[in-house]
Rosetta silent file (secondary structure, phi, psi, omega in degrees, C-alpha in Angstrom):
SEQUENCE: MKAEILITDEVESGLAEELFRQAADAVFEELEVEFDECEVSLLICDDAQIQELNKEYREKDYATDVLSFPMSDDPYGEGGMLGDIVISLDTAKKQAAEADIALEREVSFLFIHGLLHLMGFDHELGQEEEEEMFTLQEEILLKLVKSGKVA
SCORE:     score description
SCORE:     0.000 S_00000001
   1 L     0.000  135.092  175.672  116.744  122.590  102.644 S_00000001
   2 L  -103.113  130.989  175.773  113.781  121.957  100.446 S_00000001
   3 L   -74.026  134.839  173.756  111.075  119.644  101.713 S_00000001
   4 E   -89.256  119.546 -178.946  110.129  116.939   99.296 S_00000001
   5 E  -104.043  115.165  178.105  106.335  116.848   99.051 S_00000001
   6 E   -92.564  101.526 -170.525  105.049  113.555   97.661 S_00000001
   7 E  -100.286  129.488  171.198  101.650  114.461   96.221 S_00000001
   8 E  -116.622  111.162 -177.512   98.897  112.074   95.292 S_00000001
   9 E  -103.717   91.635 -176.684   96.135  114.136   93.673 S_00000001
  10 L   -71.349  -18.461 -173.614   93.059  111.993   93.524 S_00000001
  11 L  -117.020   11.912  179.040   90.826  114.781   92.315 S_00000001
  12 L    50.387   56.938 -175.255   93.029  116.480   89.706 S_00000001
  13 L   -67.292  -26.210 -174.758   93.044  119.723   91.682 S_00000001
  14 L    77.406    4.779 -179.362   95.529  121.524   89.499 S_00000001
  15 L   -74.061  137.699 -176.363   97.299  122.815   92.603 S_00000001
  16 L   -80.915  139.821  174.510  101.019  123.359   91.999 S_00000001
  17 H   -54.803  -33.724 -179.349  103.620  121.476   94.006 S_00000001
  18 H   -59.877  -34.492  179.057  105.386  124.779   94.573 S_00000001
  19 H   -56.726  -44.103 -178.743  102.444  126.008   96.660 S_00000001
  20 H   -76.888  -35.700  177.358  103.082  123.261   99.180 S_00000001
  21 H   -62.217  -42.749 -178.756  106.872  123.510   99.045 S_00000001
  22 H   -66.307  -39.120  177.611  106.699  127.207   99.840 S_00000001
  23 H   -64.982  -42.569  178.241  104.287  126.583  102.734 S_00000001
  24 H   -61.924  -48.104  178.972  106.570  123.834  104.117 S_00000001
  25 H   -56.702  -40.420  179.879  109.647  126.093  103.823 S_00000001
  26 H   -66.472  -39.761  176.732  107.720  128.849  105.679 S_00000001
  27 H   -64.181  -46.242 -178.920  106.770  126.491  108.495 S_00000001
  28 H   -65.506  -36.873  176.798  110.314  125.210  108.917 S_00000001
  29 H   -61.999  -46.698 -178.477  111.687  128.753  108.836 S_00000001
  30 H   -64.569  -35.278 -179.505  109.220  129.878  111.489 S_00000001
  31 H   -83.759   -7.056 -177.518  110.027  126.851  113.672 S_00000001
  32 L    56.698   49.621 -178.508  113.784  127.382  113.016 S_00000001
  33 L  -117.038  135.875  170.839  114.160  123.776  111.907 S_00000001
  34 L  -131.625  134.619  177.879  116.607  122.441  109.304 S_00000001
  35 L  -117.795  151.957  172.056  116.774  118.881  108.162 S_00000001
  36 L   -67.096  -40.634  175.204  119.338  117.155  105.927 S_00000001
  37 L  -147.725  151.942 -176.657  116.281  115.611  104.239 S_00000001
  38 E  -155.694  131.041  177.298  112.591  115.852  104.808 S_00000001
  39 E  -128.461  144.836  174.743  109.553  114.264  103.164 S_00000001
  40 E  -134.329  132.136  173.504  105.840  114.823  103.608 S_00000001
  41 E   -94.251  132.722 -179.956  103.207  112.748  101.856 S_00000001
  42 E  -126.671  125.829  175.425  100.133  114.704  100.731 S_00000001
  43 E  -110.419  123.756  173.466   96.884  113.232   99.548 S_00000001
  44 E  -106.226  121.801 -171.606   94.381  115.629   97.932 S_00000001
  45 E  -140.472 -169.376  178.490   90.993  113.959   97.811 S_00000001
  46 L  -103.155  178.006 -179.021   87.215  114.509   98.012 S_00000001
  47 H   -62.162  -38.856 -177.832   84.865  114.603  101.003 S_00000001
  48 H   -62.110  -43.978 -176.812   83.884  110.950  100.642 S_00000001
  49 H   -71.193  -40.830  179.703   87.461  109.748  100.870 S_00000001
  50 H   -71.483  -32.289  175.577   88.473  111.963  103.799 S_00000001
  51 H   -62.168  -41.033  175.774   85.271  110.988  105.634 S_00000001
  52 H   -59.341  -45.728  178.122   86.275  107.332  105.230 S_00000001
  53 H   -67.742  -38.866  177.915   89.713  108.048  106.639 S_00000001
  54 H   -61.831  -41.872  179.680   88.332  110.188  109.455 S_00000001
  55 H   -68.607  -44.383 -175.725   85.976  107.357  110.411 S_00000001
  56 H   -67.985  -43.053 -173.111   88.638  104.628  110.186 S_00000001
  57 H  -101.372  -17.324 -179.852   91.410  106.433  112.055 S_00000001
  58 H  -121.648   -2.689 -177.252   89.604  108.890  114.315 S_00000001
  59 L    56.099   39.113  179.353   86.214  107.212  114.711 S_00000001
  60 L  -125.726  112.290 -172.202   84.528  110.381  113.477 S_00000001
  61 L   -91.744   65.560  173.265   82.032  109.699  110.714 S_00000001
  62 L  -158.751  157.777  176.805   82.065  112.978  108.828 S_00000001
  63 L   -70.332  149.305  175.272   84.136  114.820  106.272 S_00000001
  64 L  -135.918  174.302 -177.208   86.737  117.214  107.508 S_00000001
  65 L   -83.202  -39.745 -175.679   89.134  119.644  105.835 S_00000001
  66 E  -148.067  143.109  171.233   92.511  118.183  106.820 S_00000001
  67 E  -126.757  149.927  177.667   93.922  115.123  108.539 S_00000001
  68 E  -132.994  139.014 -179.922   97.497  114.513  109.690 S_00000001
  69 E  -129.526   90.489 -178.849   99.249  111.288  110.410 S_00000001
  70 E   -63.354  147.448  177.560  102.694  111.861  112.083 S_00000001
  71 L  -106.498   -4.656 -172.641  105.388  109.294  111.518 S_00000001
  72 L  -140.517  141.336  175.891  107.730  110.385  114.288 S_00000001
  73 L   -82.518  -17.444 -178.541  107.612  111.065  117.999 S_00000001
  74 L  -133.942   71.430 -178.149  110.635  113.388  117.552 S_00000001
  75 H   -62.858  -29.081 -178.475  110.291  115.197  114.174 S_00000001
  76 H   -70.328  -29.851 -177.920  112.780  117.862  115.168 S_00000001
  77 H   -90.619  -25.352 -170.338  115.502  115.327  115.768 S_00000001
  78 H  -102.295  -42.392 -171.810  114.869  112.905  112.975 S_00000001
  79 L    65.691 -140.865 -179.964  113.695  114.644  109.846 S_00000001
  80 E    64.013 -141.295 -179.100  113.181  112.059  107.104 S_00000001
  81 E   -79.903  110.521 -178.841  109.536  111.101  106.527 S_00000001
  82 E   -77.311  -33.645  178.966  107.535  113.376  108.796 S_00000001
  83 E   148.036 -165.611 -174.252  104.168  111.844  107.931 S_00000001
  84 E  -113.722  140.218  170.530  101.010  112.128  105.857 S_00000001
  85 E  -122.465  138.544  179.010   98.611  114.996  105.294 S_00000001
  86 E  -124.295  128.759  179.063   95.226  114.568  103.689 S_00000001
  87 E  -122.342  129.711  175.198   93.276  117.556  102.352 S_00000001
  88 E   -86.946  116.651  178.187   89.695  117.431  101.095 S_00000001
  89 H   -67.562  -36.418  177.759   89.446  119.664   98.020 S_00000001
  90 H   -54.938  -52.888 -177.546   85.631  119.670   98.363 S_00000001
  91 H   -67.531  -40.703  176.552   85.753  121.117  101.861 S_00000001
  92 H   -56.375  -44.706  176.898   88.624  123.486  100.958 S_00000001
  93 H   -59.808  -44.894  179.634   86.526  124.897   98.129 S_00000001
  94 H   -63.058  -42.283 -177.679   83.542  125.413  100.372 S_00000001
  95 H   -71.339  -35.832  175.597   85.598  127.118  103.087 S_00000001
  96 H   -66.266  -41.124  177.446   87.357  129.358  100.564 S_00000001
  97 H   -63.614  -42.953  179.272   84.036  130.411   99.077 S_00000001
  98 H   -62.442  -39.395 -177.507   82.581  131.100  102.561 S_00000001
  99 H   -87.374   -6.223 -178.309   85.638  133.231  103.528 S_00000001
 100 L    56.691   48.744  177.116   85.723  134.853  100.050 S_00000001
 101 L  -126.823  164.281  177.452   89.425  133.931   99.586 S_00000001
 102 L   -65.549  148.698  177.274   91.374  132.175   96.881 S_00000001
 103 H   -59.455  -38.478 -179.988   91.423  128.404   96.985 S_00000001
 104 H   -62.172  -33.828  178.179   95.211  128.400   97.048 S_00000001
 105 H   -67.665  -45.523  179.478   95.148  130.444  100.208 S_00000001
 106 H   -64.651  -41.206  178.480   92.744  128.068  101.970 S_00000001
 107 H   -65.514  -38.722  176.482   94.719  125.020  100.819 S_00000001
 108 H   -64.487  -40.931  177.646   97.963  126.601  102.018 S_00000001
 109 H   -62.217  -42.824  178.073   96.369  127.243  105.381 S_00000001
 110 H   -66.693  -38.603  178.544   95.219  123.641  105.649 S_00000001
 111 H   -66.106  -43.643  177.358   98.611  122.323  104.626 S_00000001
 112 H   -57.119  -49.528  178.691  100.326  124.569  107.208 S_00000001
 113 H   -53.398  -49.025 -177.844   97.873  123.257  109.827 S_00000001
 114 H   -64.573  -41.181  179.634   98.602  119.684  108.880 S_00000001
 115 H   -67.291  -35.292  174.461  102.361  120.193  108.847 S_00000001
 116 H   -61.561  -38.888  175.072  102.250  121.780  112.301 S_00000001
 117 H   -60.988  -42.645  179.733  100.546  118.615  113.493 S_00000001
 118 H   -63.582  -24.687 -177.886  103.347  116.542  111.974 S_00000001
 119 L   -89.870    5.418  174.709  105.782  118.795  113.906 S_00000001
 120 L   103.733   -2.452  177.889  104.098  117.939  117.236 S_00000001
 121 L   -80.873  143.986 -178.443  101.533  120.663  117.654 S_00000001
 122 L  -147.518  104.302  179.571   98.091  119.576  118.769 S_00000001
 123 H   -68.733  -11.521 -177.212   95.162  121.980  119.241 S_00000001
 124 H   -88.312   -1.396  179.685   93.045  119.247  120.818 S_00000001
 125 H   -81.495  -15.536  179.799   95.176  119.146  123.965 S_00000001
 126 L   156.439  174.193 -176.583   93.696  122.292  125.490 S_00000001
 127 H   -59.701  -45.663 -176.455   92.990  126.002  125.164 S_00000001
 128 H   -64.782  -45.361  178.469   96.669  127.076  125.453 S_00000001
 129 H   -63.012  -38.790  176.282   97.842  124.617  122.823 S_00000001
 130 H   -62.350  -49.130 -178.594   94.993  125.604  120.506 S_00000001
 131 H   -60.392  -45.146  179.839   95.811  129.294  120.795 S_00000001
 132 H   -58.067  -49.660 -174.534   99.545  128.589  120.197 S_00000001
 133 H   -69.165  -44.879 -177.066   98.941  126.463  117.121 S_00000001
 134 H   -69.700  -33.283  173.621   96.273  128.659  115.535 S_00000001
 135 H   -66.845  -42.632  179.544   98.291  131.849  116.109 S_00000001
 136 H   -61.701  -45.533 -178.170  101.356  130.238  114.609 S_00000001
 137 H   -69.172  -32.783  175.862   99.546  129.021  111.482 S_00000001
 138 H   -67.992  -41.312  177.218   97.976  132.440  110.952 S_00000001
 139 H   -59.324  -44.095 -178.307  101.421  134.077  111.291 S_00000001
 140 H   -65.638  -46.723  179.669  102.973  131.688  108.799 S_00000001
 141 H   -62.510  -41.950  179.360  100.129  132.198  106.258 S_00000001
 142 H   -58.669  -42.465  176.216  100.313  135.952  106.694 S_00000001
 143 H   -61.496  -40.348  177.383  104.052  135.873  105.859 S_00000001
 144 H   -64.675  -43.215  176.860  103.319  133.887  102.725 S_00000001
 145 H   -61.178  -49.350  178.739  100.619  136.346  101.703 S_00000001
 146 H   -61.979  -30.616  179.879  102.813  139.376  102.367 S_00000001
 147 H   -80.413   -8.563 -179.727  105.655  137.838  100.352 S_00000001
 148 L    84.044    8.933 -178.795  103.264  137.346   97.402 S_00000001
 149 L   -80.815  -20.806  178.939  103.699  133.571   97.425 S_00000001
 150 L  -133.976  135.985  178.829   99.992  133.073   98.228 S_00000001
 151 L   -78.902    0.000    0.000   97.116  135.222   97.025 S_00000001
C-alpha cells in the first residue's frame, strides 16, 4: 500500500513527494501496519506560520520544527486520513546546517517524527515513551539512509 501524501508547499521547498512517500512506507513497514487506503496531509511552511499554529493549538508562542495533528484515536484500525503534519522549512534548514547533514535527511526525520505522532506515539508522556519514539524514528531513518533513499 502506498500512502497518499497531500502536500501543500507554502515556501516552494522543491522537496519531492517521493521523499515523503518513502518515509511513510518505511514507518508503516517498521510498525507492521497495512491499510487499504491511507492519507496524510503535509504542510511545508516557514517559521512565522508554524509559530502561529504552535501558539493557536499548543499555546506555545515560538517556532518549532514539526507539528502533528492526529485525526484518529485508532489509526491502526481505521487507516483513511491519519492527520496533518506541518514542517517548518526555515527550522529544518537551520537544524540540517547545525548537524551538517542534507536538508532531505532532516526533513525525512521530521516527517517520520510527525507520522509516528499520527500513529499514536507521544514523547511528551514520559521518559519511557520518549526513548521508545526517538529510538524508533532513528531506526527508521537509518534504514532509509542505508537503502540509499535518503542522503
